[in-house]
N, C-alpha and C positions, 0 to 999 in steps of 0.2 A: 719299261715305259709303255703305256697303251698305244696301239696303232693310231695314226692320224688319218684324217680323210685324204690328205695328200698322198700318204703311203699306199692307201687302198687304191686311189685313182691311178697311181703310177704302175700298177700291175699290168703288164702287157697282155696277159691272157684275158683280161676283162674288157679291155678296149673302152674304158669309160672316158668321157670327154667333158671337161669343165666348160660351163656356159656363162659363168658370172666372174666378176673380178674379186669377189669375197675371198679372203684368205682360207685355204683349205687346211691350214696347219692347226686343226682342232682335233682333240682326241675323240675316237669313236669307241663307245662302250658296248654297243650292240647294233644289230640290224633289225629293223621292224618293217614288215610288209603290210600295207594297209590300202584299201580302196575306199575308205570312209572319207566323207567330206571334212570330218573333224576327228582325226585319230588321237588327239592330244590326251583324252581321258585314259588312254591305254599306254601312254609313254611316261618315262621318268626323266628324260633329258639325256643328251649325249648320244642319241641313236642316229644312225643313218636310215632315214625313212625311204622306202622304195615303193613306187606306185606306177601304175600304167595309166592313171587318169580316168578310170572308169567313173569316178564321181563327177567328172566333167565330160560326159560322153560327147557333147556338142562342142562347138568352138569355144564356148564359155565366155562369160562376161569378165571384163577387167576387174570389177569389184569382187567377183567370186574368187579369182586367183589371189587378189590382194588380201582378202580375208583369210584364205587358206594359208598363205605364207606367213601372215602376221601371227596366226595361231601357233604355227610351228616354231617361229622365232621366240615367241613368248614362252613356249615350253622348254626352250633351250636345246633343240635338236642340233646334231652336228652338221647335218646337211640333208639334201633331198636328191634322190636318184629317180629319174623319170625314164621308164621303159618305153621305147618307141616300137612301132610295127604292129601293135595290137589295137588299142582304142584310138591311137593317134599316130599318124605317119611321121610326125616330128614333134618335138617339144613345143607346145603352144607359145608363141611369142609373148603373149600376155603374161604367162607364167614366168618366162625368163625376165621380163621387165619387173614383175613383182619381186622376184628373188633378188634382182640387182638392187632394187630400191630398199629392201629390208636388210641387205647384207647377208643373205642366206646362200651358202655354197650350193650350186645346182649342177648335177651331173647328168649327162645323157647316157642311158644304158642301151647298147645296141640290141636289136631283135634277137640275134642268136645267143645272147648271154642270159641264161636263166638267173632269176633272183637268188636261187639257192646257191649258185656259184659265188655270188658276192658274200652271202652269209657264211659260207664255208671259209672263204678267204679271211674274213674278219675274225671268225672263230679261231682259225689257226694262228693269226697274228696275236690275238688275245692270249692264247695258250702259251705262245712263245714268250710274250711279255711277262706272263705270270712265272714261267720257268726262269727267265732272266732275273726277276725280282727275288725269287726264292734262292737262286744261286748267289746273287749279290749279297743277300742277307746272311746266308750261310758262310760265305767267304769272309764277310766283315766280322761275323761273330768269331770265327776262328782267329783272325788277325787280332781282334781286340783281346781275346783270351790270352793269346801269346804275349801281347803287350802288357797285359795285367800282371803277368809273372815278373815283369821288370819293374813294376811299381805303378802308382796312380798317375805319375807324370807321363810315363811312356804310353799309358792307356789314353790319356787326354790327347797326346800328340797324334796317336793313330786315329782317334775319332775325328779330329779336325781334318786329317787327310781324307778319310772316308767321305766326309760331307763336303769337302772342298770349301771349307769355311774356317771359322775360328772357334776356339773353345776356351773357357775359363773354369778352373777348379777352385772353389772357394771353401773356406773353413766354416765351422758352425756359426761364427759371428760375422760372416761375410768377408773375412780377410782373404786376400789373394794368396793362393798356394801355388798355382801354376797357370801360365798364360801361353797360348800358342795361336798364332805368332805373338811375339812380345807386345806388338802394338795393340793387341786385343785387350791388354790391361787398361787401356784408356777408357774402356766401357765399365770399369769396376764401379765407380761411384753411381752411375746410372742404374746398374743392376742391383747393387747393394741396397739402394733406397727403396726397392720394390720387394725385397725379401720378406717384409712383414706380411705380405699377402699370402705367404705360404704357412703362416703361423697357425691358421685355423685347421690344418690337416690336409690342405690341398697338396697334391703331389707335384704339380707343375703349373707354370704360368707362361703366357705368351706376351711378348713385348714388341713394339714396332721395330722393324729392322730387316727381315723378321728375326726375332730372338726367342729362344725357348729356354726356360730355366726349370730344372727339376731338382727336387730334394733328394739327398743321399741318406740312406739309413732307414731303419725300421722304427716304428713307434711314433709318438707325437713330437719328439725332439730330433730334428735332423742333425746328422753328423757332418754335414757339408752340403754344398750345392754345386751343380754342374750347369753352366750356361753355354749355349752354342748359338752361333749366328751364321747364316748362309745368305747368298745373294737372292734366293727365292724361297718361297714357302716349302717346308719339308713335305716330301711325298710320303705315303704310307710306309714304304721300305725304309726310308731314312728315319722315320719315327721309330721303327722297330730297332734300327741300329743304335739310336740314342738310348732306347730302353735297355738294350743289352749292356751298353756302357754303364748306365746307372746301376743295373743289377750287379755287375762286376765290382763297381766301386762300393756298393752297399755290402756285398759279400766281404770285401776286404776290410771295410770299416767295422763290421759286426763280428768277424771271425776272432776267436780267442787268440791271444798272442802267446799262449803257452805259459808255463811257469818259468819265467825268465831267471828268477833267482835260483831256482833249482838247477837249471841248466848251467848257470854261471858257477854254482858250487861244484857241480860235477866236473866242469872244465878246470876249475882250480885244482881238484884232486889229480886230474890227468897231468897237470903241469907241475905237480909237486908242491903247490902252494897251500897255505892254511885256508880252508874254505870257510865262507860265511854261511851260517845255518839258514836254510830256507824259512819263510815265514810260518810254515805249518809243518808238523811232523809228517813223516813219510810212511807209506804202507807198501808192503810187497804182497802181490797176489801170484800164486802159482796156478796156471790155467791150462786148458787144452791148447795144442799147437795152433789151431785155427782161430783162437780167440781174437786176434787182431781184426778178423773179418767183421766181427760184431761192432767194432769201433770205428772202422774206416769212414763211415758215412755220418759220424756223429762229431760235433765240435769238440767233445771231450778228448778225442783221439790226439789232438795237438798238445794235450797236457799230460800225456802218458809216455813213459819210456818202456818199450817192449824189447825184451832180450830173449833169444832162443835158449832153451834149457832142455836137458835130457828128459825131463818130465813133461815137456810141452812148451810152455811159454811163461816167462816171468814178466809181470808188469809192476813198475815202480810208479806210484801215483801219490799225489798230495792227499793227506788224510781226509780233508773235506770232500774229496771226489769219490771216495770208495763206494758209497752207496749209489752213485750214478753209474759207476763202471760195472759193478757186479751184475746187474740185470742184462747188460749188453754182452757179457762173455760167458754166462753160465750155460747157455745153450750149446757151447762148443766143448763141454767136458767139465769134470768136477773142478771146483775152485777152492783153494786153501788161502786163507787170509791171515797174514801176520799181524802182530800188535803194532801200534804207532811207534816210530823210532826216529831218533835224530840221524843225521847223515852218517855219522860214524857207526851207527848201530844197524844200518841196513842189512848187513849179513845176518845179524841175529833175527831180524824180521823175516828174512828169506827162510831161515831154518824153521821158524815157527809156522810159516805158510806151508812148508813141506810137510811138517808133522800134522798140521790141521787138515790137509787136503783129504777129502773123503773118497769113497769109491764113486759116489755120484752126489750131485747137488753142491751146496755151498756150506763150508764150515769155517768158523773163525777160531784162531788159536785160543782165544779167551774162553771158548766153549768146551775145550777139552778137559774132561775130569782129571786126567792124569797130569795136567800141567803143574799142579802144586806138588805132587809127589816127585816129579823129575827135578823140581827146584831144590829138593832136599839132597839130591845126588850131585849137585853142582860141584865141580872141582876136577882137576887134572887126574887124580887117582881113579875116579869112577870112569872117566872117559878112556883112560889107558886100559883099564880092565875090560871095558866093553869092546875096545878095538882088538884086544887079544882074543876075546871070545869069537869075534866075527872074522878074524884074520884069514881063515881058509876060503872065504867067499869073495869072489870078484864083484864088480859093480852090478853085473847082470843078475847074479844070484841074490845079491842084497836087495835089489829092486823087486825081484820075484818073491823073496821072503816077506818083504814089507807088504806087497799087494795081497799075498796069501793071508797074512795075519790081519790086515785091515778088513778082509772079507770074512773074518771069523772062521778061517780054515775051509771055506767053500771054494772049490776049484773053479767052477764056471764063472762067477762074477770076478774073481781075481784074474782069470785069463782074459776076460773082456777088458778089464782095466789096463792090462798090459798090452793088449792087442795081439795076443798069441793064441794058438790052439790049446785047448784044455789038456791034450796029451803032452804037449811041450811043457806046460806048467807042471804036470804030474812028474815028468822026468826030472825037472829041476828040483822039485821039493824032495824027491828021493835022493838026489845027489847032495842036497843040503844036509839031509839027515845023516848021510854017510860021512860027509866032511866034518860035521860038527859032533858026530856021535851023540845026537840028540833025537828023541822021539817027538816029532811035531804034533802028534795027537795028544800029548800031555799038556794040560792047561798050565802047569807051572813052567814048563819049558817055553811055551808060547809067551808067557808074561816076561820071562827072563830075556828072551830074544827081542821082544818088542822094546823093552827098556834099553837094551844094548843098541838097537838101531837108532833110537831117539838120541842117545848120548853121543854116538859116533857122528851122526848127521849134524848135531849141534857143534861138535868139535871141528868138523870139516868146514862148515859155513860160518 
């Protein structure tokens, strides 16, 4: 709250003395020093005007003082401070009479007190008030955010407490959703009858009371309305607090609710129940470990399931979202994309994404030339044969072999894909050759091992 003339006048170090009965409980927005007979062209209103009366060097005429004070009052100044001991030994009685007549607070400024000391005092008080305003707004924002985590009703409750007033949360048709306190619901009909004024795109409206109504939501069709009433007109800080509440309510109304049916289906699987298929097929993406960082600030994140995986991160998403997700995660490593799958076929989509994942960039399983050939080898006999071939290799060596083959036998890119030093990869490939008794430089051997890796991964997943 801005300092008042009374709070400035009460500072002992200034020694200011009130000379009129006008209430000093008026806010002071600045201090202006002027010796002009008419300083009003240089004022905006709300100032404490300081003068030594040089514009009235003599005793002055009553009419002169009356006109001077009238001009200040018309401009809306907070008060007048008259410095004695320079041009005037005391405040001219005619000035006191004029100030009393017009209801202007008049202060006597003692000779030892420089005007700059008054200016500094007001400046410090204004800075303190500004700090208090910022602090209050910050604390209110924090409390409102905490309340928003518990729902729109809790947020509305907290807002009413912050404003020391009442609040109504209305639906898009003006129906009552929450009132605090309960008697505030008595204002519903009055407020609902005015909501049509927001139909033209206006964000808020003011009603007698005072009452402020704001639309919730983005775009031309509100998702609801927030009405607040207070015993006095909202100050700028309180307008900010209401704006924060509206933003949080808008965020809650616009945020995606996630794929509820997908989550319900997965929950059914965990409980051992027969799941109901989600409305859209699912896709599995195999991405870099940091891929979730690309999604956290996007609404689509609420509609993805992220699972840690030895290859980085696996994302399960609804098929219509795939093209939205890929640009958000491809910066965090290569991305493999499986084919659309029903809930029970998600492991198959994961295996496809694993096979499709390139050394860099994005690749979909449907783009793999070898996809059709592997389909001809479908069956337990082929998978068992492939497993026997690769049996001497543990998971680390199998991953190294795959990276090496995907890189076309080039050690440096394969090592980078694995995140190991090239000498480490060279040591592993030599060990693979010894364990399998195969020459990795031979094109036929590479093809055979690649097919074996694909078949065994399909069997595992």
